[in-house]
N, C-alpha and C positions, 0 to 999 in steps of 0.2 A: 504494499501500499504506500502510496506517494505520502510524504510527511507534509501535511497541510495545516500549519497552525492557525487555529481559530483563538482558543483560549485553554486556561488547564482544566476547565469544568467542561467546555464543548470540543468534541472530536469530529473531525472528519471522517467519514466511513464510505465515502463515496469510491468509483472505479471509470478509469478511463478506456474507451474503447477505441481502438486502433483499425479494428478489422471490419467495422460497419463500412457496407458500400454505398447505400444510401439513408441517409436521416429521414424518416416517414417517407421511406421508399420514394423520395422524389429529390432531395436536395443532396448535392455532392459535399463531401466533409472531407477535404483532403488530409487535415489533420487530425481526424477522428473527431469524438465527442465526448465530453465527461457527463456521468449521472451523479450527480452530487447528494448525498446523503449526509446527516448529521446526527450524533448522539450527544446528548446533555446528560451530565451526570450530576447528580444531586441526591436529596434523601431519597427522591423518586427519580426514575431512569425516564426520559422521553427520547424514542428514536425519531427523526425527522426525516419521513418518507422513505420508501424503499428504492429499488433501483429496477432497471430494465432485466428481462428475463435473460438476455445475453450474458449478463454477468452475475447470474444470480450465486454462484458458489463462491466467487470472490467478494462478493458485497456480504454474504453471512460471515464469511471468514474476518472481514474486515471488522464486523460488528462484534463478533466473539472477542477479537484482539484487545477492544477497548472496553469491553464489558467486565472481562476477567471472570470472577465465580459469581457474579451478581446477574441479574435477569431484569429485563425492560419492564416497566411499569405501564407505557404508554408508548402506541405507534400513532403519531401525528400524520393524517393524510392531507396534504395541503391540494393535490392535484391528482385524478383518477387516471390522467393519460398513461397507456402503458409503460413509458420509458422511464415511468417514476413508481408506479404503483404496482408491478407485474407480481411482486413476491408479498403481496397483502395475504394471501392464502397459506403460503409456507411460514410466513412470519405467525400466523394466528396457530398453525399447528405445531411451531415449535415452542411459541412461548404462549401456551392457551391462557396462564392468567392475565397478560398484558390485556389493557384496554385500548379499544380503536377511538381516536379522536377525530371527529369530522362534523361537518355541517349536514342539514338535512338533505339536500342534493346528493352529499357524499354517500351517504347510508343509501339512498335511493339508487344509486350506481354500483355500488359494491357486488350486488347480485347477479347484475348484468354482465359482470365479468368473471364472477368466481361462484362457484357452487360451494357456497358456505353462509352459515346463518350465524348471526352476531346476537347473542341474547342480550337482553337490557343490562343486565351485569356489567356487561364487556364493551358496552357501547358510552362514548362520552359525545353527546350533541352540543355542539356550540353554534353560538349565533355572535353578530356583529358586536364587539366590546367585551365577549365574555373573557374571564382569566382562568388560566390552570396554574396554581401553584406547586412547584416541585421540591419546595423548601428554600433556599436563597433566590431560585430562578422563578420568574414567572412570565408565563407566555400569555399575550394579548390577541386575541383571534381579531382580524380585520377580514371582512368579506370583498372579495375581489371577482364578481361575476363576470364572465366572459372575457378573463385577461389569461387565458384565451376559451376556456370551458366555461360552463355556468356553475360548475361546484367550487371553483378556485378560491382558496383564501389564502392568505400569508400571515404570518406570527411576529411578532415583535417581542422580544424578550427583554424585560425591563432593566434587570441588573446590569446586565454586559451592554445593554444598548444595541442590539443586533436585530435586524431585520431579516426573516427568512422570507424571501421574495418570491417562492415558487419559480414561474416561467419568466418572470419579470427580471430584467437585467442580465438574462442569461445571453451566452453565445455559442457558437459554434467552436471546436477545437478542444482537444483533450488537454488536461493540466500541465502534461508535462512538455507541452509544444510552447515557445517563446514567440510570440506574435502580437501585432497590434490589437488592442481591444477592440477598436470602433469599428474596424472594416468588417469582422465576421460578427459583431454585436448588432450591427445595421442589417447585415444580410439576414441574420438570424430574425431580429426584430420585423422587418417590412414582410417576409415570407411566412412567418410563424404569427405573429402577433397583429399584424399591421392593420387587418380589417378593423379592430376594436379601439381605435384611438380614444373615443369618447370613454369608454369604460378604464383604459389606461390613465387619461385626465384625471377620472374620479378618484382612482387609487393614489395617484401623486398627490391629490389635494388632502386624503386622509393621511398618507405618509408626510406631509408638511406640518403636520402637528406631532411628531414623533422626534425625539431626540437621537438620531440614528447616528452611530459610528462605526457600524458595518454593514455591508449587505452579503447575505449568503443566498445565492440564487441555485436553482435546480442543475443548472448548465454553466460551465464556464468558470471564470476565477472568482475568489472571493474579494470583494472590493472592501479596501481598508482606507484608502487615503484620498484626498479630494473628490469627495463623494458628490460634491456640487458639479464637476465635470460630467459624471453618468448621468446624475439627476437632470441635467441641463439638456443633453442629448435625447433622453427620454420624453422632456417637454418638447422639444422641438419636432420630434419623429411623432409623438402621438397627436399634434395640433396639427400635422399635415403641411408643417411650415417648410419650404426649402433649408436645406442645412448648409448648402453652397452656391454661390451665383456660378452658374457652368450650363453647359448644353450636352445633353447625351443623344447622339444619333445611332437609332437604332435601325438596322436594315435587314430586309428580307427578301432576299437574292436566290434566283432559280439558276441562272446560267452565268452570273457573275456580272452582267451589265448593270443592275439596280446597285450592286456593292461599289462598282466603279463610280456612277454619279454620287452615291454615299459620301464615300472616301474623299472625293473631289469638293463637295460640299462642305467636309470637314475642314480641308485644307483653306476652302475660302473664309470661313468663321475664324479661323485662326490670323489668317491676314488682315481680317476686319477688325481684329482686336478681343474677339471673345477672350473672357479671363482663363475658363477650361473648356475643352472639348474632349468629350469620352466616344469612343466609337465602340458599337457591339454588333457583331454577326449573329442573328437569332437564330440561324439555323445550326451554330456550330458551337458558340459561347455558352457560358453557364447561364442558364434563364434565372436563375434566382439572385444571380449578380446584377444582370440588365434591370431587374425589378428595384433592387437596391439604388442603383444609379438613377433610375427614373425618378425615385423618391429622393434621392439625396440632390440633384439639381433643380433649379427653378424653370429651366426650359429644355423641351424634347423635340427632336425631329425625327418623325417616321418617313421610312423610304420603304416602299414595299412594290412588289411585283403584282400584278393581275394574275388570278388563278382561276380557272374555271368559273370566270365569271364574277369572282369573290377575292378573297385576300390569301396570299401564300400561307400555308397553314400554319408557319411560325410565327408571323405578325397577328394573326388571329388568336394564337394561343398567348402571347405576350400581353394584347390589349385585354384579353379576356382574365388573365392576372391582373393586372393593373386594376380593372373594373372591380374584381372581386376582394381587392385590398384597399378600397375606396380611395384610389387615386384623384387627387384634386388640387385646387389652386395653383394650375400652372399653365404656361404659355406652349403650346405645339404647333411647329411647321409641318406640312405635308409634303412628300415627294411621291409620284405614282409611276408605275411603268406599266406598259401594255403594247402587245405588237399592234392590234386590230380595234379594240375597244378598251382604253384604260378605264378601270371602275375601282382600282384600291382606295384612291381618295374618296369617294363616296362612302365606301364601306368603313372606312378609319373615322371620318366625319361621324357617322350613325353613332358608332360606339362611343366616341368621344362626346357627341351632344347628352349621353346617358349619365355622363360624370357631373360633378359639381364644379364649378368656378373654374372651367377649362376654355382658354382662350385659343381659338384656331385661326392662325394668321393667313393673311392673304399677301401674296399670289401663293396658289397651290401650282407646283412644277409638275408638270405633265410631261413626261417622255414616251416615246414611241420606240422601243426596242432598244436603242443606244442613246447617249448622251450627245447632243451636237450643237454646233454654234448656235441654233436657234434657240436653244434652251437657255442660254446662260444671261439673258435678260432676266428672265423670272428667277433662276438661281440667285443673281446678284441682288435681285429686289427683296427675296426672302431673307437672304443674309442680312441686308440692312433692316428689316424688320426684326430681326431676332438680336441684333447687337445694339437696339437703340437704348 
């Protein structure tokens, strides 16, 4: 077990997973992922969440190593998603005297996942503001519905001023990997939690009333210093405000001609003084990173080929992801391509019009097969609109 220091009384018992191919069967995690879990040692012992079934054996070994000859009194279930709750049944079987702590929605979900019955003597049902004393340590329960499941709650430990934040403030990447927090935390946030900005804002308002000195999430590193930095990032992300001034050029190209037009357009933006220009090939690049960058920057350019009278599928997929995650408050330019009847812009506009506070710029650049000199006036005009 990696030696992660929380405090003398609170121990890390999570597990790094470097063997996972796709997180949630859709997100690439080149540096793996951590399944974080914690044990609070006091007169009473509380285990804070379990771990994914992929690491069951190691997780139980970690728990046993910090328990010694003691047994846990409580299992606190912050979130029922299987990457954190997979071992509830095995925990109950191993520690039959322990009580399960959750809210009403937690207990309605447990039998959906496990063939177990928790009797009333082994159930501690909590609601907003309830407290659980372990001795010197006291847990305060704060409900966080739809961050990002309806049963989610977080816990504030009063003595050591620690927020156990469930999936909040989480990131991709195992804990034995040294990497920038913001990049993988941003990609995690917008793809996992991003739809629920209003609910995250509500939780941040609750957290503002707590004296927090450490944040212990269910994925990613324990946050101990400069907490205002992380909280500010979450405030920006969950309010759907752009984090940086910049332009993402996202293209969907069949034979490479739309790609050439998009690359040329990106160069024109740079020459015109755009502060930051990022380019992504939606057919080949990581879709989750494309979503991340679309939310990170204040402007977006969509360049797509027409396909079967509609959109080339990877652009359709990209727009579907943006809509699902509540993409809003952005300025968008459009480039379409079609050999006989360009229709991509029409379809992109239809999707964008269903989103909130999206400004679609004119002119739309319409290319027939390959970029030609006759397209340069509209290309230049759209560049100027984007860099105003």
